PyMOL commands that place a pseudoatom at each C-alpha (Angstrom):
pseudoatom trace, name=CA, resn=MET, resi=1, chain=A, elem=C, hetatm=0, pos=[15.442, 11.118, 0.416]
pseudoatom trace, name=CA, resn=PRO, resi=2, chain=A, elem=C, hetatm=0, pos=[15.223, 12.529, -3.135]
pseudoatom trace, name=CA, resn=GLY, resi=3, chain=A, elem=C, hetatm=0, pos=[13.446, 9.352, -4.285]
pseudoatom trace, name=CA, resn=LEU, resi=4, chain=A, elem=C, hetatm=0, pos=[10.902, 9.756, -1.498]
pseudoatom trace, name=CA, resn=ILE, resi=5, chain=A, elem=C, hetatm=0, pos=[10.126, 13.316, -2.548]
pseudoatom trace, name=CA, resn=ALA, resi=6, chain=A, elem=C, hetatm=0, pos=[9.702, 12.328, -6.204]
pseudoatom trace, name=CA, resn=ARG, resi=7, chain=A, elem=C, hetatm=0, pos=[7.398, 9.474, -5.227]
pseudoatom trace, name=CA, resn=ASN, resi=8, chain=A, elem=C, hetatm=0, pos=[5.210, 11.796, -3.119]
pseudoatom trace, name=CA, resn=ASP, resi=9, chain=A, elem=C, hetatm=0, pos=[5.036, 14.310, -5.991]
pseudoatom trace, name=CA, resn=MET, resi=10, chain=A, elem=C, hetatm=0, pos=[3.894, 11.554, -8.356]
pseudoatom trace, name=CA, resn=ASN, resi=11, chain=A, elem=C, hetatm=0, pos=[1.176, 10.436, -5.909]
pseudoatom trace, name=CA, resn=ALA, resi=12, chain=A, elem=C, hetatm=0, pos=[0.062, 14.034, -5.464]
pseudoatom trace, name=CA, resn=ARG, resi=13, chain=A, elem=C, hetatm=0, pos=[-0.227, 14.452, -9.245]
pseudoatom trace, name=CA, resn=VAL, resi=14, chain=A, elem=C, hetatm=0, pos=[-2.337, 11.289, -9.560]
pseudoatom trace, name=CA, resn=LEU, resi=15, chain=A, elem=C, hetatm=0, pos=[-4.571, 12.458, -6.704]
pseudoatom trace, name=CA, resn=ASP, resi=16, chain=A, elem=C, hetatm=0, pos=[-4.947, 15.902, -8.286]
pseudoatom trace, name=CA, resn=ASP, resi=17, chain=A, elem=C, hetatm=0, pos=[-5.915, 14.342, -11.631]
pseudoatom trace, name=CA, resn=GLU, resi=18, chain=A, elem=C, hetatm=0, pos=[-8.540, 12.167, -9.940]
pseudoatom trace, name=CA, resn=ILE, resi=19, chain=A, elem=C, hetatm=0, pos=[-10.051, 15.099, -8.056]
pseudoatom trace, name=CA, resn=SER, resi=20, chain=A, elem=C, hetatm=0, pos=[-10.122, 17.279, -11.168]
pseudoatom trace, name=CA, resn=ARG, resi=21, chain=A, elem=C, hetatm=0, pos=[-11.868, 14.448, -13.070]
pseudoatom trace, name=CA, resn=LEU, resi=22, chain=A, elem=C, hetatm=0, pos=[-14.559, 14.404, -10.405]
pseudoatom trace, name=CA, resn=ASP, resi=23, chain=A, elem=C, hetatm=0, pos=[-15.008, 18.182, -10.688]
pseudoatom trace, name=CA, resn=ASP, resi=24, chain=A, elem=C, hetatm=0, pos=[-15.823, 17.919, -14.407]
pseudoatom trace, name=CA, resn=VAL, resi=25, chain=A, elem=C, hetatm=0, pos=[-19.591, 18.198, -14.960]
pseudoatom trace, name=CA, resn=ARG, resi=26, chain=A, elem=C, hetatm=0, pos=[-19.410, 15.836, -17.951]
pseudoatom trace, name=CA, resn=ALA, resi=27, chain=A, elem=C, hetatm=0, pos=[-18.461, 12.982, -15.609]
pseudoatom trace, name=CA, resn=TYR, resi=28, chain=A, elem=C, hetatm=0, pos=[-22.072, 12.896, -14.366]
pseudoatom trace, name=CA, resn=ASP, resi=29, chain=A, elem=C, hetatm=0, pos=[-24.030, 12.953, -17.655]
pseudoatom trace, name=CA, resn=GLY, resi=30, chain=A, elem=C, hetatm=0, pos=[-26.599, 10.153, -17.627]
pseudoatom trace, name=CA, resn=VAL, resi=31, chain=A, elem=C, hetatm=0, pos=[-25.365, 8.683, -14.346]
pseudoatom trace, name=CA, resn=ARG, resi=32, chain=A, elem=C, hetatm=0, pos=[-28.823, 8.143, -12.817]
pseudoatom trace, name=CA, resn=THR, resi=33, chain=A, elem=C, hetatm=0, pos=[-30.099, 6.094, -15.758]
pseudoatom trace, name=CA, resn=ARG, resi=34, chain=A, elem=C, hetatm=0, pos=[-26.866, 4.146, -15.929]
pseudoatom trace, name=CA, resn=ARG, resi=35, chain=A, elem=C, hetatm=0, pos=[-27.066, 3.383, -12.195]
pseudoatom trace, name=CA, resn=VAL, resi=36, chain=A, elem=C, hetatm=0, pos=[-30.565, 1.945, -12.539]
pseudoatom trace, name=CA, resn=LEU, resi=37, chain=A, elem=C, hetatm=0, pos=[-29.579, -0.225, -15.502]
pseudoatom trace, name=CA, resn=ALA, resi=38, chain=A, elem=C, hetatm=0, pos=[-26.401, -1.368, -13.718]
pseudoatom trace, name=CA, resn=PHE, resi=39, chain=A, elem=C, hetatm=0, pos=[-28.514, -2.303, -10.677]
pseudoatom trace, name=CA, resn=ILE, resi=40, chain=A, elem=C, hetatm=0, pos=[-30.788, -4.490, -12.832]
pseudoatom trace, name=CA, resn=ILE, resi=41, chain=A, elem=C, hetatm=0, pos=[-27.813, -6.195, -14.503]
pseudoatom trace, name=CA, resn=ASP, resi=42, chain=A, elem=C, hetatm=0, pos=[-26.047, -6.772, -11.174]
pseudoatom trace, name=CA, resn=TYR, resi=43, chain=A, elem=C, hetatm=0, pos=[-29.022, -8.380, -9.520]
pseudoatom trace, name=CA, resn=CYS, resi=44, chain=A, elem=C, hetatm=0, pos=[-29.595, -10.661, -12.484]
pseudoatom trace, name=CA, resn=ILE, resi=45, chain=A, elem=C, hetatm=0, pos=[-25.962, -11.726, -12.022]
pseudoatom trace, name=CA, resn=VAL, resi=46, chain=A, elem=C, hetatm=0, pos=[-26.501, -12.210, -8.259]
pseudoatom trace, name=CA, resn=ALA, resi=47, chain=A, elem=C, hetatm=0, pos=[-29.584, -14.337, -9.022]
pseudoatom trace, name=CA, resn=LEU, resi=48, chain=A, elem=C, hetatm=0, pos=[-27.556, -16.513, -11.386]
pseudoatom trace, name=CA, resn=LEU, resi=49, chain=A, elem=C, hetatm=0, pos=[-24.708, -16.819, -8.868]
pseudoatom trace, name=CA, resn=THR, resi=50, chain=A, elem=C, hetatm=0, pos=[-27.191, -17.896, -6.190]
pseudoatom trace, name=CA, resn=ILE, resi=51, chain=A, elem=C, hetatm=0, pos=[-28.202, -21.031, -8.125]
pseudoatom trace, name=CA, resn=PRO, resi=52, chain=A, elem=C, hetatm=0, pos=[-24.983, -23.042, -7.603]
pseudoatom trace, name=CA, resn=PHE, resi=53, chain=A, elem=C, hetatm=0, pos=[-24.836, -21.997, -3.941]
pseudoatom trace, name=CA, resn=ALA, resi=54, chain=A, elem=C, hetatm=0, pos=[-28.485, -23.052, -3.511]
pseudoatom trace, name=CA, resn=ILE, resi=55, chain=A, elem=C, hetatm=0, pos=[-27.637, -26.490, -4.920]
pseudoatom trace, name=CA, resn=LEU, resi=56, chain=A, elem=C, hetatm=0, pos=[-24.716, -26.724, -2.496]
pseudoatom trace, name=CA, resn=VAL, resi=57, chain=A, elem=C, hetatm=0, pos=[-26.951, -25.744, 0.453]
pseudoatom trace, name=CA, resn=PHE, resi=58, chain=A, elem=C, hetatm=0, pos=[-29.552, -28.290, -0.679]
pseudoatom trace, name=CA, resn=PHE, resi=59, chain=A, elem=C, hetatm=0, pos=[-27.038, -31.146, -0.517]
pseudoatom trace, name=CA, resn=LEU, resi=60, chain=A, elem=C, hetatm=0, pos=[-25.615, -29.789, 2.733]
pseudoatom trace, name=CA, resn=GLY, resi=61, chain=A, elem=C, hetatm=0, pos=[-29.136, -29.926, 4.147]
pseudoatom trace, name=CA, resn=ILE, resi=62, chain=A, elem=C, hetatm=0, pos=[-29.473, -33.565, 3.145]
pseudoatom trace, name=CA, resn=LEU, resi=63, chain=A, elem=C, hetatm=0, pos=[-26.146, -34.405, 4.782]
pseudoatom trace, name=CA, resn=THR, resi=64, chain=A, elem=C, hetatm=0, pos=[-27.076, -32.586, 8.006]
pseudoatom trace, name=CA, resn=LEU, resi=65, chain=A, elem=C, hetatm=0, pos=[-30.629, -34.021, 8.133]
pseudoatom trace, name=CA, resn=GLY, resi=66, chain=A, elem=C, hetatm=0, pos=[-32.203, -30.646, 7.386]
pseudoatom trace, name=CA, resn=LEU, resi=67, chain=A, elem=C, hetatm=0, pos=[-30.080, -28.362, 9.565]
pseudoatom trace, name=CA, resn=GLY, resi=68, chain=A, elem=C, hetatm=0, pos=[-28.140, -27.009, 6.583]
pseudoatom trace, name=CA, resn=TRP, resi=69, chain=A, elem=C, hetatm=0, pos=[-31.331, -25.777, 4.967]
pseudoatom trace, name=CA, resn=MET, resi=70, chain=A, elem=C, hetatm=0, pos=[-31.422, -22.912, 7.454]
pseudoatom trace, name=CA, resn=LEU, resi=71, chain=A, elem=C, hetatm=0, pos=[-28.693, -21.358, 5.304]
pseudoatom trace, name=CA, resn=PHE, resi=72, chain=A, elem=C, hetatm=0, pos=[-31.333, -20.671, 2.649]
pseudoatom trace, name=CA, resn=SER, resi=73, chain=A, elem=C, hetatm=0, pos=[-32.514, -17.728, 4.789]
pseudoatom trace, name=CA, resn=ILE, resi=74, chain=A, elem=C, hetatm=0, pos=[-29.209, -15.893, 4.356]
pseudoatom trace, name=CA, resn=LEU, resi=75, chain=A, elem=C, hetatm=0, pos=[-28.183, -17.260, 0.962]
pseudoatom trace, name=CA, resn=VAL, resi=76, chain=A, elem=C, hetatm=0, pos=[-29.123, -14.334, -1.307]
pseudoatom trace, name=CA, resn=PRO, resi=77, chain=A, elem=C, hetatm=0, pos=[-27.750, -11.590, 0.998]
pseudoatom trace, name=CA, resn=ALA, resi=78, chain=A, elem=C, hetatm=0, pos=[-24.525, -13.572, 1.475]
pseudoatom trace, name=CA, resn=VAL, resi=79, chain=A, elem=C, hetatm=0, pos=[-24.050, -14.040, -2.276]
pseudoatom trace, name=CA, resn=ALA, resi=80, chain=A, elem=C, hetatm=0, pos=[-24.829, -10.350, -2.885]
pseudoatom trace, name=CA, resn=ILE, resi=81, chain=A, elem=C, hetatm=0, pos=[-22.325, -9.223, -0.231]
pseudoatom trace, name=CA, resn=LEU, resi=82, chain=A, elem=C, hetatm=0, pos=[-19.609, -11.473, -1.672]
pseudoatom trace, name=CA, resn=TYR, resi=83, chain=A, elem=C, hetatm=0, pos=[-20.367, -10.154, -5.160]
pseudoatom trace, name=CA, resn=ILE, resi=84, chain=A, elem=C, hetatm=0, pos=[-20.230, -6.522, -4.034]
pseudoatom trace, name=CA, resn=TRP, resi=85, chain=A, elem=C, hetatm=0, pos=[-17.040, -7.059, -2.008]
pseudoatom trace, name=CA, resn=ASN, resi=86, chain=A, elem=C, hetatm=0, pos=[-15.237, -8.700, -4.927]
pseudoatom trace, name=CA, resn=THR, resi=87, chain=A, elem=C, hetatm=0, pos=[-16.410, -6.358, -7.702]
pseudoatom trace, name=CA, resn=LEU, resi=88, chain=A, elem=C, hetatm=0, pos=[-17.115, -2.916, -6.267]
pseudoatom trace, name=CA, resn=GLY, resi=89, chain=A, elem=C, hetatm=0, pos=[-14.239, -3.307, -3.811]
pseudoatom trace, name=CA, resn=SER, resi=90, chain=A, elem=C, hetatm=0, pos=[-11.787, -4.285, -6.574]
pseudoatom trace, name=CA, resn=THR, resi=91, chain=A, elem=C, hetatm=0, pos=[-9.320, -2.017, -8.341]
pseudoatom trace, name=CA, resn=ASP, resi=92, chain=A, elem=C, hetatm=0, pos=[-11.960, -1.239, -11.010]
pseudoatom trace, name=CA, resn=GLN, resi=93, chain=A, elem=C, hetatm=0, pos=[-14.267, 0.189, -8.303]
pseudoatom trace, name=CA, resn=ALA, resi=94, chain=A, elem=C, hetatm=0, pos=[-17.280, -1.046, -10.268]
pseudoatom trace, name=CA, resn=THR, resi=95, chain=A, elem=C, hetatm=0, pos=[-19.550, -4.056, -10.356]
pseudoatom trace, name=CA, resn=THR, resi=96, chain=A, elem=C, hetatm=0, pos=[-20.001, -5.953, -13.607]
pseudoatom trace, name=CA, resn=GLY, resi=97, chain=A, elem=C, hetatm=0, pos=[-23.201, -4.024, -14.341]
pseudoatom trace, name=CA, resn=MET, resi=98, chain=A, elem=C, hetatm=0, pos=[-21.469, -0.725, -13.611]
pseudoatom trace, name=CA, resn=LYS, resi=99, chain=A, elem=C, hetatm=0, pos=[-18.624, -1.649, -15.973]
pseudoatom trace, name=CA, resn=MET, resi=100, chain=A, elem=C, hetatm=0, pos=[-21.152, -2.478, -18.696]
pseudoatom trace, name=CA, resn=MET, resi=101, chain=A, elem=C, hetatm=0, pos=[-22.806, 0.906, -18.183]
pseudoatom trace, name=CA, resn=GLY, resi=102, chain=A, elem=C, hetatm=0, pos=[-19.502, 2.788, -18.047]
pseudoatom trace, name=CA, resn=ILE, resi=103, chain=A, elem=C, hetatm=0, pos=[-19.731, 4.069, -14.465]
pseudoatom trace, name=CA, resn=ARG, resi=104, chain=A, elem=C, hetatm=0, pos=[-17.673, 3.601, -11.315]
pseudoatom trace, name=CA, resn=LEU, resi=105, chain=A, elem=C, hetatm=0, pos=[-17.823, 4.474, -7.625]
pseudoatom trace, name=CA, resn=ASP, resi=106, chain=A, elem=C, hetatm=0, pos=[-15.267, 7.021, -6.391]
pseudoatom trace, name=CA, resn=ARG, resi=107, chain=A, elem=C, hetatm=0, pos=[-14.483, 8.549, -3.037]
pseudoatom trace, name=CA, resn=LEU, resi=108, chain=A, elem=C, hetatm=0, pos=[-14.461, 12.327, -2.915]
pseudoatom trace, name=CA, resn=ASP, resi=109, chain=A, elem=C, hetatm=0, pos=[-11.051, 12.362, -1.231]
pseudoatom trace, name=CA, resn=GLY, resi=110, chain=A, elem=C, hetatm=0, pos=[-9.571, 10.447, -4.174]
pseudoatom trace, name=CA, resn=THR, resi=111, chain=A, elem=C, hetatm=0, pos=[-8.685, 7.262, -2.292]
pseudoatom trace, name=CA, resn=ARG, resi=112, chain=A, elem=C, hetatm=0, pos=[-9.649, 3.812, -3.549]
pseudoatom trace, name=CA, resn=ILE, resi=113, chain=A, elem=C, hetatm=0, pos=[-12.894, 2.065, -2.559]
pseudoatom trace, name=CA, resn=ASP, resi=114, chain=A, elem=C, hetatm=0, pos=[-12.126, -0.969, -0.411]
pseudoatom trace, name=CA, resn=GLY, resi=115, chain=A, elem=C, hetatm=0, pos=[-14.330, -4.034, 0.066]
pseudoatom trace, name=CA, resn=LEU, resi=116, chain=A, elem=C, hetatm=0, pos=[-15.755, -2.891, 3.390]
pseudoatom trace, name=CA, resn=THR, resi=117, chain=A, elem=C, hetatm=0, pos=[-16.763, 0.526, 2.030]
pseudoatom trace, name=CA, resn=ALA, resi=118, chain=A, elem=C, hetatm=0, pos=[-18.366, -1.186, -0.958]
pseudoatom trace, name=CA, resn=VAL, resi=119, chain=A, elem=C, hetatm=0, pos=[-20.430, -3.475, 1.284]
pseudoatom trace, name=CA, resn=VAL, resi=120, chain=A, elem=C, hetatm=0, pos=[-21.437, -0.603, 3.606]
pseudoatom trace, name=CA, resn=HIS, resi=121, chain=A, elem=C, hetatm=0, pos=[-22.474, 1.407, 0.523]
pseudoatom trace, name=CA, resn=SER, resi=122, chain=A, elem=C, hetatm=0, pos=[-24.719, -1.439, -0.612]
pseudoatom trace, name=CA, resn=VAL, resi=123, chain=A, elem=C, hetatm=0, pos=[-26.160, -2.101, 2.859]
pseudoatom trace, name=CA, resn=LEU, resi=124, chain=A, elem=C, hetatm=0, pos=[-26.978, 1.609, 3.295]
pseudoatom trace, name=CA, resn=PHE, resi=125, chain=A, elem=C, hetatm=0, pos=[-28.703, 1.558, -0.097]
pseudoatom trace, name=CA, resn=TRP, resi=126, chain=A, elem=C, hetatm=0, pos=[-30.924, -1.354, 0.932]
pseudoatom trace, name=CA, resn=ALA, resi=127, chain=A, elem=C, hetatm=0, pos=[-31.553, 0.006, 4.439]
pseudoatom trace, name=CA, resn=GLY, resi=128, chain=A, elem=C, hetatm=0, pos=[-32.528, 3.375, 2.966]
pseudoatom trace, name=CA, resn=ASN, resi=129, chain=A, elem=C, hetatm=0, pos=[-34.924, 1.700, 0.546]
pseudoatom trace, name=CA, resn=VAL, resi=130, chain=A, elem=C, hetatm=0, pos=[-36.521, -0.400, 3.287]
pseudoatom trace, name=CA, resn=ILE, resi=131, chain=A, elem=C, hetatm=0, pos=[-37.007, 2.593, 5.604]
pseudoatom trace, name=CA, resn=LEU, resi=132, chain=A, elem=C, hetatm=0, pos=[-37.715, 5.383, 3.126]
pseudoatom trace, name=CA, resn=THR, resi=133, chain=A, elem=C, hetatm=0, pos=[-38.932, 3.348, 0.136]
pseudoatom trace, name=CA, resn=PRO, resi=134, chain=A, elem=C, hetatm=0, pos=[-37.488, 4.244, -3.257]
pseudoatom trace, name=CA, resn=LEU, resi=135, chain=A, elem=C, hetatm=0, pos=[-38.125, 7.907, -2.417]
pseudoatom trace, name=CA, resn=VAL, resi=136, chain=A, elem=C, hetatm=0, pos=[-34.557, 7.866, -1.105]
pseudoatom trace, name=CA, resn=LEU, resi=137, chain=A, elem=C, hetatm=0, pos=[-33.456, 8.003, -4.750]
pseudoatom trace, name=CA, resn=LEU, resi=138, chain=A, elem=C, hetatm=0, pos=[-35.157, 11.386, -5.180]
pseudoatom trace, name=CA, resn=VAL, resi=139, chain=A, elem=C, hetatm=0, pos=[-32.212, 12.910, -3.319]
pseudoatom trace, name=CA, resn=SER, resi=140, chain=A, elem=C, hetatm=0, pos=[-30.196, 12.527, -6.511]
pseudoatom trace, name=CA, resn=LEU, resi=141, chain=A, elem=C, hetatm=0, pos=[-32.480, 15.028, -8.261]
pseudoatom trace, name=CA, resn=PHE, resi=142, chain=A, elem=C, hetatm=0, pos=[-31.426, 17.789, -5.868]
pseudoatom trace, name=CA, resn=ALA, resi=143, chain=A, elem=C, hetatm=0, pos=[-27.946, 16.821, -4.656]
pseudoatom trace, name=CA, resn=ASP, resi=144, chain=A, elem=C, hetatm=0, pos=[-24.723, 17.935, -6.276]
pseudoatom trace, name=CA, resn=ARG, resi=145, chain=A, elem=C, hetatm=0, pos=[-23.121, 15.439, -8.667]
pseudoatom trace, name=CA, resn=LYS, resi=146, chain=A, elem=C, hetatm=0, pos=[-26.366, 13.407, -8.723]
pseudoatom trace, name=CA, resn=ARG, resi=147, chain=A, elem=C, hetatm=0, pos=[-25.428, 11.725, -5.443]
pseudoatom trace, name=CA, resn=THR, resi=148, chain=A, elem=C, hetatm=0, pos=[-27.929, 9.561, -3.581]
pseudoatom trace, name=CA, resn=LEU, resi=149, chain=A, elem=C, hetatm=0, pos=[-28.437, 9.499, 0.187]
pseudoatom trace, name=CA, resn=HIS, resi=150, chain=A, elem=C, hetatm=0, pos=[-25.963, 6.681, 0.816]
pseudoatom trace, name=CA, resn=ASP, resi=151, chain=A, elem=C, hetatm=0, pos=[-23.391, 8.479, -1.370]
pseudoatom trace, name=CA, resn=LEU, resi=152, chain=A, elem=C, hetatm=0, pos=[-23.784, 11.588, 0.774]
pseudoatom trace, name=CA, resn=LEU, resi=153, chain=A, elem=C, hetatm=0, pos=[-23.366, 9.588, 3.986]
pseudoatom trace, name=CA, resn=LEU, resi=154, chain=A, elem=C, hetatm=0, pos=[-20.188, 7.832, 2.807]
pseudoatom trace, name=CA, resn=GLY, resi=155, chain=A, elem=C, hetatm=0, pos=[-18.541, 10.651, 0.865]
pseudoatom trace, name=CA, resn=THR, resi=156, chain=A, elem=C, hetatm=0, pos=[-18.723, 8.785, -2.426]
pseudoatom trace, name=CA, resn=VAL, resi=157, chain=A, elem=C, hetatm=0, pos=[-19.879, 9.631, -5.910]
pseudoatom trace, name=CA, resn=VAL, resi=158, chain=A, elem=C, hetatm=0, pos=[-20.762, 7.599, -8.999]
pseudoatom trace, name=CA, resn=SER, resi=159, chain=A, elem=C, hetatm=0, pos=[-19.190, 8.999, -12.148]
pseudoatom trace, name=CA, resn=ARG, resi=160, chain=A, elem=C, hetatm=0, pos=[-18.695, 8.034, -15.770]
pseudoatom trace, name=CA, resn=SER, resi=161, chain=A, elem=C, hetatm=0, pos=[-15.581, 5.948, -16.226]
pseudoatom trace, name=CA, resn=ASP, resi=162, chain=A, elem=C, hetatm=0, pos=[-15.259, 6.912, -19.894]
pseudoatom trace, name=CA, resn=ARG, resi=163, chain=A, elem=C, hetatm=0, pos=[-14.850, 10.645, -19.230]
for i in range(1, 163): cmd.bond("trace and resi %d" % i, "trace and resi %d" % (i + 1))
show_as sticks, trace
zoom trace
């Protein structure tokens, strides 16, 4: 039992450090600008990743006498979801664009972002933009920690990874 107690104390210390990092105001300096730039980088990457899959769907369509070409309608969202699942849902908790901009997605309770939460975060972002236009991003001007609407709904926050 003593090993179990020591292990729980170590986990509690790590969790306390993570929560205190998120309470530091410096962790949110320039986050909005970095988020926009990371978004642009990420969707350039998604566009480039779509090209080989589009070639694959093209040849699949030839083999299936045109039936495979129906996959073109879901190609970009499918590639984007796979990209988000594998990057934002990884141990880094950041997409490639977010890593380049020095930001990461964190949960307020200190637990790790999993792939499903990452995909839901992205889907809520797009759904919010379709319904409310980009005005949904104005929430970050008034919310604590510069959180957007989908951050508020999921209990997440984007913070600087270098601070």
